[in-house]
TIVO-189291 format. One line per field, with one value per residue (C-alpha): residue number from 0; x, y, z. Coordinates in nm, 3 decimals, always signed. Example, Ala and Ser with C-alpha at 12.3 -4.5 7.8 and 13.67 -1.06 7.14 Angstrom:
2
k = 0, 1
east = +1.230, +1.367
north = -0.450, -0.106
up = +0.780, +0.714
END
This chain:
614
k = 0, 1, 2, 3, 4, 5, 6, 7, 8, 9, 10, 11, 12, 13, 14, 15, 16, 17, 18, 19, 20, 21, 22, 23, 24, 25, 26, 27, 28, 29, 30, 31, 32, 33, 34, 35, 36, 37, 38, 39, 40, 41, 42, 43, 44, 45, 46, 47, 48, 49, 50, 51, 52, 53, 54, 55, 56, 57, 58, 59, 60, 61, 62, 63, 64, 65, 66, 67, 68, 69, 70, 71, 72, 73, 74, 75, 76, 77, 78, 79, 80, 81, 82, 83, 84, 85, 86, 87, 88, 89, 90, 91, 92, 93, 94, 95, 96, 97, 98, 99, 100, 101, 102, 103, 104, 105, 106, 107, 108, 109, 110, 111, 112, 113, 114, 115, 116, 117, 118, 119, 120, 121, 122, 123, 124, 125, 126, 127, 128, 129, 130, 131, 132, 133, 134, 135, 136, 137, 138, 139, 140, 141, 142, 143, 144, 145, 146, 147, 148, 149, 150, 151, 152, 153, 154, 155, 156, 157, 158, 159, 160, 161, 162, 163, 164, 165, 166, 167, 168, 169, 170, 171, 172, 173, 174, 175, 176, 177, 178, 179, 180, 181, 182, 183, 184, 185, 186, 187, 188, 189, 190, 191, 192, 193, 194, 195, 196, 197, 198, 199, 200, 201, 202, 203, 204, 205, 206, 207, 208, 209, 210, 211, 212, 213, 214, 215, 216, 217, 218, 219, 220, 221, 222, 223, 224, 225, 226, 227, 228, 229, 230, 231, 232, 233, 234, 235, 236, 237, 238, 239, 240, 241, 242, 243, 244, 245, 246, 247, 248, 249, 250, 251, 252, 253, 254, 255, 256, 257, 258, 259, 260, 261, 262, 263, 264, 265, 266, 267, 268, 269, 270, 271, 272, 273, 274, 275, 276, 277, 278, 279, 280, 281, 282, 283, 284, 285, 286, 287, 288, 289, 290, 291, 292, 293, 294, 295, 296, 297, 298, 299, 300, 301, 302, 303, 304, 305, 306, 307, 308, 309, 310, 311, 312, 313, 314, 315, 316, 317, 318, 319, 320, 321, 322, 323, 324, 325, 326, 327, 328, 329, 330, 331, 332, 333, 334, 335, 336, 337, 338, 339, 340, 341, 342, 343, 344, 345, 346, 347, 348, 349, 350, 351, 352, 353, 354, 355, 356, 357, 358, 359, 360, 361, 362, 363, 364, 365, 366, 367, 368, 369, 370, 371, 372, 373, 374, 375, 376, 377, 378, 379, 380, 381, 382, 383, 384, 385, 386, 387, 388, 389, 390, 391, 392, 393, 394, 395, 396, 397, 398, 399, 400, 401, 402, 403, 404, 405, 406, 407, 408, 409, 410, 411, 412, 413, 414, 415, 416, 417, 418, 419, 420, 421, 422, 423, 424, 425, 426, 427, 428, 429, 430, 431, 432, 433, 434, 435, 436, 437, 438, 439, 440, 441, 442, 443, 444, 445, 446, 447, 448, 449, 450, 451, 452, 453, 454, 455, 456, 457, 458, 459, 460, 461, 462, 463, 464, 465, 466, 467, 468, 469, 470, 471, 472, 473, 474, 475, 476, 477, 478, 479, 480, 481, 482, 483, 484, 485, 486, 487, 488, 489, 490, 491, 492, 493, 494, 495, 496, 497, 498, 499, 500, 501, 502, 503, 504, 505, 506, 507, 508, 509, 510, 511, 512, 513, 514, 515, 516, 517, 518, 519, 520, 521, 522, 523, 524, 525, 526, 527, 528, 529, 530, 531, 532, 533, 534, 535, 536, 537, 538, 539, 540, 541, 542, 543, 544, 545, 546, 547, 548, 549, 550, 551, 552, 553, 554, 555, 556, 557, 558, 559, 560, 561, 562, 563, 564, 565, 566, 567, 568, 569, 570, 571, 572, 573, 574, 575, 576, 577, 578, 579, 580, 581, 582, 583, 584, 585, 586, 587, 588, 589, 590, 591, 592, 593, 594, 595, 596, 597, 598, 599, 600, 601, 602, 603, 604, 605, 606, 607, 608, 609, 610, 611, 612, 613
east = +0.966, +0.754, +0.413, +0.190, -0.145, -0.471, -0.734, -1.094, -1.411, -1.722, -2.071, -2.200, -2.167, -2.215, -1.966, -1.734, -1.784, -1.703, -1.385, -1.258, -1.322, -1.168, -0.849, -0.870, -0.586, -0.815, -1.173, -1.275, -1.664, -1.866, -1.974, -2.351, -2.292, -1.990, -1.825, -1.740, -1.964, -2.323, -2.502, -2.300, -2.335, -2.327, -2.493, -2.239, -2.385, -2.318, -1.955, -1.902, -2.029, -1.824, -1.499, -1.581, -1.561, -1.263, -1.099, -1.123, -0.845, -0.630, -0.776, -0.866, -1.163, -1.130, -1.393, -1.431, -1.553, -1.381, -1.588, -1.541, -1.733, -1.938, -1.912, -2.233, -2.145, -1.821, -1.957, -2.140, -1.848, -1.649, -1.950, -1.932, -1.583, -1.632, -1.873, -1.693, -1.387, -1.615, -1.746, -1.404, -1.262, -0.886, -0.879, -1.084, -1.017, -1.052, -0.985, -1.129, -0.844, -1.056, -1.107, -0.762, -0.809, -0.916, -1.230, -1.123, -1.097, -0.748, -0.803, -0.566, -0.582, -0.561, -0.554, -0.752, -0.727, -0.959, -0.649, -0.487, -0.097, +0.111, +0.413, +0.661, +0.600, +0.244, +0.303, +0.576, +0.320, +0.039, +0.290, +0.387, +0.027, -0.021, -0.185, -0.046, -0.074, -0.156, -0.326, -0.150, -0.293, -0.353, -0.157, +0.153, +0.467, +0.690, +0.951, +0.735, +0.641, +1.014, +1.088, +0.792, +0.920, +1.276, +1.146, +0.906, +0.829, +0.474, +0.269, +0.195, -0.128, -0.219, -0.495, -0.403, -0.747, -1.110, -1.246, -1.042, -1.150, -1.028, -0.944, -0.687, -0.887, -1.042, -0.970, -1.266, -1.536, -1.733, -1.997, -2.102, -2.012, -2.267, -2.521, -2.424, -2.380, -2.016, -1.757, -1.588, -1.913, -1.968, -2.256, -2.054, -2.285, -1.988, -2.026, -1.659, -1.864, -2.137, -2.133, -1.910, -1.807, -1.457, -1.423, -1.127, -1.134, -1.302, -1.558, -1.461, -1.566, -1.237, -1.410, -1.823, -2.027, -1.803, -1.727, -1.433, -1.323, -1.421, -1.141, -1.040, -1.035, -0.702, -0.576, -0.218, -0.242, +0.124, +0.287, +0.262, +0.636, +0.740, +0.504, +0.598, +0.981, +0.907, +0.724, +0.381, +0.246, -0.114, -0.249, -0.619, -0.900, -1.156, -1.527, -1.743, -2.052, -2.017, -2.176, -2.059, -1.989, -1.728, -1.580, -1.555, -1.390, -1.143, -1.036, -0.965, -0.753, -0.545, -0.508, -0.346, -0.115, -0.008, +0.032, +0.324, +0.506, +0.500, +0.651, +0.921, +1.014, +1.012, +0.753, +0.457, +0.071, -0.058, -0.367, -0.422, -0.573, -0.592, -0.910, -1.052, -1.288, -1.480, -1.443, -1.163, -1.131, -1.074, -1.128, -1.217, -1.598, -1.635, -1.754, -1.486, -1.386, -1.078, -0.777, -0.477, -0.203, -0.241, +0.084, +0.311, +0.551, +0.499, +0.216, +0.053, -0.201, -0.459, -0.617, -0.957, -1.276, -1.437, -1.697, -1.869, -1.835, -2.037, -1.916, -1.845, -1.714, -1.470, -1.432, -1.560, -1.548, -1.711, -2.092, -2.197, -2.497, -2.689, -3.031, -3.376, -3.317, -2.961, -2.633, -2.343, -2.028, -1.679, -1.649, -2.028, -1.989, -1.873, -2.179, -2.470, -2.859, -2.863, -2.564, -2.529, -2.386, -2.305, -2.178, -2.132, -2.436, -2.442, -2.496, -2.184, -2.366, -2.339, -2.618, -2.664, -2.921, -2.945, -2.879, -3.189, -3.008, -2.695, -2.669, -2.428, -2.306, -2.564, -2.654, -3.012, -3.102, -3.358, -3.338, -3.020, -3.086, -2.795, -2.579, -2.449, -2.217, -1.879, -1.997, -1.789, -1.927, -1.849, -1.995, -2.081, -2.271, -2.133, -2.410, -2.216, -1.931, -2.162, -2.331, -1.992, -1.882, -2.179, -2.278, -1.987, -1.767, -1.530, -1.400, -1.149, -0.974, -0.713, -0.357, -0.373, -0.137, -0.176, -0.002, -0.119, +0.088, +0.021, +0.074, +0.021, -0.342, -0.390, -0.375, -0.320, -0.396, -0.258, -0.398, -0.242, -0.333, -0.165, -0.336, -0.141, -0.407, -0.321, -0.566, -0.542, -0.831, -0.732, -0.850, -0.819, -0.874, -0.680, -0.394, -0.423, -0.113, -0.229, -0.260, -0.209, +0.029, +0.012, -0.341, -0.405, -0.203, -0.350, -0.688, -0.577, -0.467, -0.765, -0.963, -0.795, -0.760, -1.141, -1.157, -1.491, -1.660, -1.461, -1.253, -0.922, -0.730, -0.470, -0.098, +0.061, -0.025, +0.283, +0.223, +0.429, +0.365, +0.591, +0.442, +0.139, -0.194, -0.570, -0.830, -1.184, -1.301, -1.525, -1.280, -1.077, -1.338, -1.404, -1.049, -1.058, -1.385, -1.290, -0.947, -1.070, -1.318, -1.088, -0.856, -1.134, -1.168, -0.811, -0.820, -0.555, -0.736, -0.684, -0.423, -0.491, -0.585, -0.336, -0.407, -0.299, -0.273, -0.291, -0.052, -0.107, +0.217, +0.346, +0.530, +0.489, +0.268, +0.434, +0.194, +0.164, -0.140, -0.495, -0.770, -1.077, -0.843, -0.754, -1.126, -1.173, -1.482, -1.506, -1.343, -1.165, -0.967, -0.880, -0.744, -0.535, -0.405, -0.322, -0.137, +0.096, +0.185, -0.108, -0.141, -0.404, -0.711, -0.983, -1.334, -1.435, -1.614, -1.903, -1.883, -1.930, -1.590, -1.576, -1.537, -1.561, -1.293, -1.120, -1.016, -1.293, -1.103, -0.735, -0.606, -0.297, -0.504, -0.470, -0.682, -0.463, -0.211, -0.458, -0.594, -0.250, -0.248, +0.008, +0.294, +0.557, +0.564, +0.503, +0.255, -0.102, -0.456, -0.754, -1.004, -1.363, -1.629, -1.959, -2.216, -2.578, -2.739, -2.551, -2.325, -1.986, -1.632, -1.282, -0.996, -0.626, -0.328, -0.014, +0.251, +0.499, +0.384, +0.196, -0.150, -0.493, -0.731, -1.132, -1.300, -1.673, -1.734, -1.903, -2.186, -1.977, -1.737, -1.998, -2.142, -1.783, -1.704, -2.065, -1.940, -1.637, -1.829, -2.036
north = +4.332, +4.085, +4.075, +3.737, +3.777, +3.587, +3.558, +3.440, +3.409, +3.569, +3.455, +3.777, +4.072, +3.898, +3.615, +3.879, +4.051, +3.712, +3.648, +4.031, +3.926, +3.626, +3.756, +3.768, +4.026, +4.049, +3.902, +3.801, +3.846, +3.773, +4.139, +4.102, +3.985, +3.826, +3.651, +3.238, +3.140, +3.269, +3.213, +3.420, +3.737, +4.070, +4.458, +4.713, +4.853, +4.518, +4.568, +4.915, +4.813, +4.531, +4.730, +5.043, +4.775, +4.570, +4.944, +5.009, +4.746, +4.832, +4.485, +4.466, +4.361, +4.221, +4.144, +3.842, +3.973, +3.643, +3.525, +3.571, +3.802, +3.863, +4.162, +4.290, +4.231, +4.407, +4.787, +4.659, +4.475, +4.778, +5.007, +4.770, +4.795, +5.157, +5.114, +4.875, +5.103, +5.368, +5.161, +5.128, +4.802, +4.739, +4.507, +4.343, +3.920, +3.908, +3.646, +3.807, +4.015, +4.198, +4.398, +4.532, +4.700, +5.037, +5.172, +5.054, +5.261, +5.279, +4.962, +4.689, +4.352, +3.995, +3.724, +3.472, +3.101, +3.043, +3.215, +2.900, +3.049, +2.726, +2.841, +3.062, +3.205, +3.270, +3.442, +3.659, +3.753, +3.841, +4.082, +4.249, +4.277, +4.496, +4.243, +4.328, +3.982, +3.623, +3.321, +2.991, +2.701, +2.462, +2.154, +2.335, +2.169, +2.362, +2.335, +2.468, +2.765, +2.842, +2.850, +3.094, +3.318, +3.321, +3.470, +3.682, +3.947, +3.984, +3.897, +3.503, +3.387, +3.001, +2.828, +2.691, +2.537, +2.406, +2.258, +2.087, +2.099, +1.779, +1.991, +2.234, +2.585, +2.753, +2.416, +2.247, +2.262, +1.927, +2.111, +2.343, +2.097, +1.848, +2.028, +2.385, +2.530, +2.698, +2.654, +2.985, +3.153, +3.100, +2.786, +2.486, +2.174, +1.984, +1.652, +1.553, +1.465, +1.245, +0.837, +0.653, +0.320, +0.264, +0.028, -0.102, -0.096, -0.412, -0.340, -0.488, -0.281, -0.179, -0.001, +0.057, +0.303, +0.542, +0.918, +0.864, +1.214, +1.343, +1.479, +1.550, +1.905, +2.097, +2.149, +2.303, +2.421, +2.210, +2.358, +2.744, +2.793, +2.598, +2.812, +3.169, +3.027, +2.931, +3.304, +3.288, +3.603, +3.537, +3.262, +3.178, +2.964, +2.835, +2.882, +3.177, +2.924, +2.805, +2.924, +3.107, +2.853, +2.721, +3.053, +3.121, +2.801, +2.749, +3.161, +3.145, +2.818, +2.983, +3.304, +3.086, +2.885, +3.166, +3.358, +3.122, +3.115, +3.555, +3.447, +3.245, +3.454, +3.732, +3.894, +4.050, +4.078, +4.347, +4.442, +4.574, +4.424, +4.081, +3.836, +3.761, +3.403, +3.221, +2.908, +2.631, +2.644, +2.308, +2.235, +1.860, +1.967, +2.144, +2.045, +1.866, +1.527, +1.439, +1.631, +1.636, +1.821, +1.780, +1.792, +1.998, +1.701, +1.557, +1.342, +1.114, +0.875, +0.921, +1.242, +1.114, +1.066, +0.817, +0.699, +1.007, +1.394, +1.489, +1.538, +1.207, +1.351, +1.228, +0.825, +0.763, +0.362, +0.098, -0.012, -0.340, -0.483, -0.343, -0.340, -0.149, +0.252, +0.197, +0.027, +0.028, +0.196, +0.227, +0.597, +0.657, +0.984, +1.189, +1.187, +1.414, +1.423, +1.653, +1.556, +1.425, +1.086, +0.876, +0.538, +0.343, +0.111, -0.263, -0.107, +0.111, +0.448, +0.669, +0.719, +0.921, +0.999, +1.210, +1.103, +1.127, +0.997, +0.864, +0.640, +0.372, +0.362, +0.308, +0.558, +0.584, +0.715, +0.691, +0.539, +0.320, +0.132, -0.058, -0.085, -0.392, -0.502, -0.380, -0.049, +0.253, +0.527, +0.913, +1.209, +1.503, +1.722, +1.820, +2.044, +2.147, +2.269, +2.436, +2.654, +2.740, +2.875, +3.036, +3.186, +3.283, +3.567, +3.692, +3.998, +4.224, +4.468, +4.720, +4.716, +5.013, +5.151, +5.369, +5.594, +5.718, +6.007, +6.278, +6.624, +6.989, +6.973, +6.632, +6.364, +6.252, +5.918, +5.922, +5.640, +5.556, +5.277, +5.086, +5.324, +5.601, +5.780, +5.953, +6.096, +6.213, +6.309, +6.510, +6.472, +6.765, +6.767, +6.711, +6.462, +6.241, +6.031, +5.689, +5.531, +5.173, +5.235, +4.889, +4.848, +5.216, +5.100, +4.771, +4.944, +5.188, +4.917, +4.706, +5.004, +5.164, +4.795, +4.731, +4.757, +4.542, +4.570, +4.840, +4.751, +4.756, +4.527, +4.641, +4.587, +4.836, +4.995, +5.241, +5.397, +5.719, +5.834, +6.007, +5.811, +5.599, +5.809, +5.729, +5.803, +5.690, +5.426, +5.662, +5.903, +5.651, +5.486, +5.846, +5.890, +5.600, +5.633, +5.984, +5.877, +5.651, +5.885, +6.153, +5.870, +5.774, +6.133, +6.160, +5.870, +5.980, +5.900, +5.573, +5.539, +5.595, +5.280, +5.147, +5.267, +5.080, +5.206, +4.942, +5.094, +4.866, +4.658, +4.435, +4.211, +3.884, +3.632, +3.262, +3.147, +3.216, +2.996, +2.966, +2.746, +2.692, +2.668, +3.028, +3.138, +3.430, +3.545, +3.867, +4.103, +4.294, +3.979, +3.898, +4.233, +4.215, +3.874, +3.986, +4.292, +4.031, +3.865, +3.573, +3.470, +3.241, +3.262, +3.025, +3.071, +2.977, +2.706, +2.931, +3.073, +2.777, +2.615, +2.224, +2.052, +1.742, +1.477, +1.802, +1.717, +1.906, +1.800, +1.833, +1.690, +1.627, +1.373, +1.003, +0.743, +0.487, +0.614, +0.560, +0.235, +0.084, +0.077, +0.312, +0.209, +0.449, +0.636, +0.338, +0.414, +0.292, +0.222, +0.446, +0.378, +0.470, +0.652, +0.601, +0.756, +0.639, +0.825, +0.629, +0.894, +0.740, +0.928, +0.860, +0.904, +0.940, +0.970, +1.160, +0.935, +1.139, +1.474, +1.278, +1.421, +1.273, +1.399, +1.339, +1.328, +1.280, +0.968, +1.078, +0.851, +0.725, +0.605, +0.445, +0.302, +0.148, +0.039, -0.171, -0.340, -0.472, -0.581, -0.775
up = +1.206, +0.967, +1.012, +0.987, +0.915, +1.044, +0.760, +0.840, +0.675, +0.674, +0.528, +0.709, +0.916, +1.251, +1.154, +1.066, +1.356, +1.561, +1.337, +1.449, +1.801, +1.799, +1.665, +1.301, +1.132, +0.819, +0.729, +0.360, +0.262, -0.083, -0.226, -0.312, -0.638, -0.814, -0.575, -0.590, -0.320, -0.474, -0.179, +0.052, -0.095, +0.125, +0.090, +0.099, +0.406, +0.588, +0.480, +0.546, +0.930, +0.936, +0.764, +1.055, +1.323, +1.197, +1.138, +1.516, +1.568, +1.225, +1.126, +0.719, +0.517, +0.192, -0.052, -0.322, -0.629, -0.806, -1.049, -1.420, -1.591, -1.912, -2.098, -2.006, -1.596, -1.618, -1.639, -1.275, -1.124, -1.165, -1.030, -0.732, -0.670, -0.629, -0.388, -0.163, -0.211, -0.057, +0.231, +0.337, +0.179, +0.209, -0.109, -0.364, -0.450, -0.821, -1.091, -1.409, -1.558, -1.738, -1.468, -1.492, -1.806, -1.659, -1.434, -1.099, -0.779, -0.640, -0.401, -0.384, -0.558, -0.481, -0.720, -0.598, -0.558, -0.881, -1.101, -1.050, -0.900, -0.893, -1.032, -1.001, -1.339, -1.303, -0.962, -1.107, -1.406, -1.141, -0.893, -1.236, -1.370, -1.047, -0.791, -0.426, -0.360, -0.468, -0.313, -0.406, -0.517, -0.210, -0.378, -0.350, -0.138, +0.077, -0.136, -0.421, -0.222, -0.094, -0.499, -0.551, -0.271, -0.422, -0.726, -0.628, -0.414, -0.413, -0.063, -0.071, +0.091, +0.170, +0.274, +0.648, +0.728, +0.572, +0.260, -0.041, -0.391, -0.592, -0.878, -0.905, -0.812, -1.134, -1.337, -1.235, -1.510, -1.417, -1.254, -1.571, -1.824, -1.663, -1.472, -1.593, -1.291, -1.289, -1.014, -1.162, -1.140, -0.802, -0.869, -0.807, -0.762, -0.563, -0.799, -0.632, -0.318, -0.510, -0.506, -0.763, -0.846, -1.026, -1.268, -1.475, -1.865, -1.913, -1.625, -1.354, -1.006, -0.790, -0.569, -0.518, -0.413, -0.218, -0.202, -0.460, -0.487, -0.203, +0.018, +0.385, +0.495, +0.561, +0.884, +0.866, +1.211, +1.310, +0.992, +1.048, +1.130, +0.843, +0.581, +0.766, +0.664, +0.341, +0.286, +0.356, +0.533, +0.539, +0.679, +0.526, +0.706, +0.454, +0.523, +0.354, +0.408, +0.740, +1.028, +1.329, +1.552, +1.311, +1.248, +1.618, +1.703, +1.417, +1.443, +1.784, +1.763, +1.492, +1.684, +1.978, +1.707, +1.523, +1.812, +1.909, +1.579, +1.629, +1.963, +1.859, +1.508, +1.672, +1.409, +1.489, +1.382, +1.158, +1.376, +1.721, +2.017, +2.211, +2.182, +2.533, +2.475, +2.735, +2.550, +2.467, +2.107, +1.968, +1.577, +1.578, +1.734, +1.433, +1.112, +0.944, +0.706, +0.863, +0.859, +0.578, +0.612, +0.186, -0.012, +0.228, +0.167, -0.120, -0.227, +0.064, -0.043, +0.234, +0.225, +0.072, +0.249, +0.064, +0.320, +0.364, +0.272, +0.619, +0.943, +1.112, +1.436, +1.736, +1.759, +2.109, +2.101, +1.979, +2.083, +2.318, +2.434, +2.161, +2.246, +2.083, +2.161, +2.388, +2.396, +2.613, +2.569, +2.801, +2.773, +2.787, +3.053, +2.774, +2.635, +2.736, +2.638, +2.351, +2.213, +1.827, +1.745, +1.462, +1.315, +1.021, +0.983, +0.832, +0.523, +0.520, +0.543, +0.793, +1.030, +1.350, +1.656, +1.927, +2.293, +2.517, +2.828, +2.967, +3.310, +3.445, +3.126, +2.925, +2.630, +2.529, +2.171, +1.889, +1.550, +1.618, +1.294, +1.158, +1.474, +1.580, +1.875, +1.749, +1.592, +1.647, +1.790, +1.716, +1.847, +1.586, +1.806, +2.167, +2.247, +2.555, +2.327, +2.103, +2.362, +2.500, +2.179, +2.036, +2.378, +2.536, +2.519, +2.282, +2.285, +2.124, +2.372, +2.317, +2.533, +2.798, +3.001, +3.325, +3.524, +3.842, +4.029, +4.282, +4.149, +4.325, +4.471, +4.391, +4.178, +3.803, +3.633, +3.311, +2.993, +2.678, +2.449, +2.141, +1.914, +2.001, +2.225, +2.521, +2.805, +3.124, +3.460, +3.765, +4.090, +4.335, +4.714, +4.997, +4.983, +5.269, +5.367, +5.450, +5.785, +5.655, +5.350, +5.196, +5.238, +5.050, +4.769, +4.708, +4.681, +4.431, +4.239, +4.293, +4.155, +3.888, +3.720, +3.719, +3.333, +3.315, +2.977, +2.808, +2.523, +2.688, +2.884, +3.132, +3.044, +3.270, +3.588, +3.729, +4.064, +4.085, +4.427, +4.677, +4.928, +5.017, +5.035, +5.092, +4.782, +4.859, +4.592, +4.403, +4.342, +4.211, +3.997, +3.885, +3.816, +3.583, +3.408, +3.306, +3.213, +2.977, +2.867, +2.773, +2.580, +2.362, +2.281, +2.183, +1.964, +1.653, +1.341, +1.179, +0.933, +0.578, +0.390, +0.096, -0.246, -0.530, -0.928, -1.195, -1.487, -1.798, -1.894, -2.144, -1.952, -2.101, -1.968, -1.934, -2.235, -2.601, -2.613, -2.365, -2.416, -2.190, -1.885, -1.895, -1.792, -2.053, -2.062, -2.174, -2.432, -2.169, -2.048, -2.375, -2.454, -2.130, -2.234, -2.600, -2.444, -2.230, -2.548, -2.571, -2.944, -2.927, -2.707, -2.669, -2.504, -2.137, -2.063, -1.991, -2.326, -2.503, -2.547, -2.720, -2.412, -2.577, -2.510, -2.283, -1.911, -1.699, -1.388, -1.293, -0.986, -0.798, -0.610, -0.768, -0.709, -0.823, -0.603, -0.305, -0.393, -0.401, -0.768, -0.871, -1.101, -0.994, -1.313, -1.545, -1.824, -1.677, -1.851, -1.753, -1.499, -1.509, -1.294, -1.283, -1.050, -0.931, -1.237, -1.521, -1.591, -1.646, -1.639, -1.774, -1.573, -1.764, -1.536, -1.628, -1.402, -1.508, -1.373, -1.127, -1.208, -1.279, -1.493, -1.570, -1.848, -1.952, -2.190, -2.524, -2.593, -2.917, -2.680, -2.410, -2.708, -2.820, -2.487, -2.458, -2.782, -2.657, -2.308, -2.518
END
């Protein structure tokens, strides 16, 4: 039977445990160094604790070691990989091919999305190179995923929720070139979330002071079945920098949605247990920039979030009768003191305040500057919901089957669980027939079913009694506790972790030439590509590559298309972005491929443009 994995993020141990409790089949977390989220590192001991907890439910822990590495860093990265394997990690997520050149423990490897896997040829190469799994580029359509699946057999992982990079992952060099903070080194400064003004070649303003490169967040919860049919087996939630409320809410939501797909397709999940949560998950109530299904069905125009990169929240309705410190709202009763509201003020910028009180349709709040009658009000902090998520229960429980029978000299309670453990407890004494048969049987069922704060949920209780008997409540409780204790003592060892060995080969890389976009930052990575037939290898951007007049972003997202300026494949002139510090960037459009590229304008080009303007 095919299995479908729900993969959740963890910025730390607490988030990882929350992810497991809320239903993740696997968790990915950053190591103390060399992860693509430099501020989300974790100690080996914390990763060991997470692995120990996850393995109790046969869930897995994948560790991100996915920056490109210098020659000096490679030995330290290999040493860290060995420590992570010894700590119980199930796989490493990597980008740097230099790691494949020997010295790794027998840990399975997952090709990071930073490896830019967007074609069948690239994915097949990674499969032949020894990767257990490939994380596909977010920009792929369903048809493109199907084409990759048809030509490969490696496991395919795909992001289904969370923040989107405007550039192809691993192919963005703007932060590195424009501030020395490399995304491929885990230090992206997120220049895509800044304000820009878009101009034409003559200097005419097309769009002013907007977050023109900022995208909405991904939400493919409606498309999980389509993705499974296309060949995806691991469904990944983005968010290694997100807090516990996000991890709990989004993981629980996707657990519920993926379970529907499992039931419909007759698939199973690779881990054990069922999540019991006390809150109702709702992805609209934790951080997002608005949602998009991105390029699932082709190339939509409305995937950007140009007004703000912040969390606007749920639309509530327009404000009326705006006064100093208060306003009226048709659905004011939905708000509570402590909730956060947001709105776009007269200047077009996002503003916000906390609710102080609500009475008879009027909302009191401080700092309502820029609000006027008709301003659309949003709620970006639902205090009661966040409290229910943060303080509510989220428990992972194992399926338990109980069988209660009479035997010679007493009674026996047998317990089995989905781990394959079995235990029993016996009660010896006088077997007294029940005077009130129905009541006696109900008491037996009630007491044996009381699992409370144990790690189990009752899947089945089978009474195999020759006749109804009376047993004291205390005896039934003792039987239940002793049977569960015996069960825990009999838990079989967890299955051995999967091991993998990289066998060097010469399967040809799809290209014979690699420039800076190959991200080759060390001599071992260069040796890897040379063995696979690459004849010319340029240095990485971080290694001193000359980026003059080179694309620093390659995007499937197109500003012309979004603004209604698409020429349907005809050749078009470049457009220009300017930021608040006066930096100027050129946008070129490959309309045949429907790709937009960003370049930094050199001083000479800027001067030439200024001369033309004069």
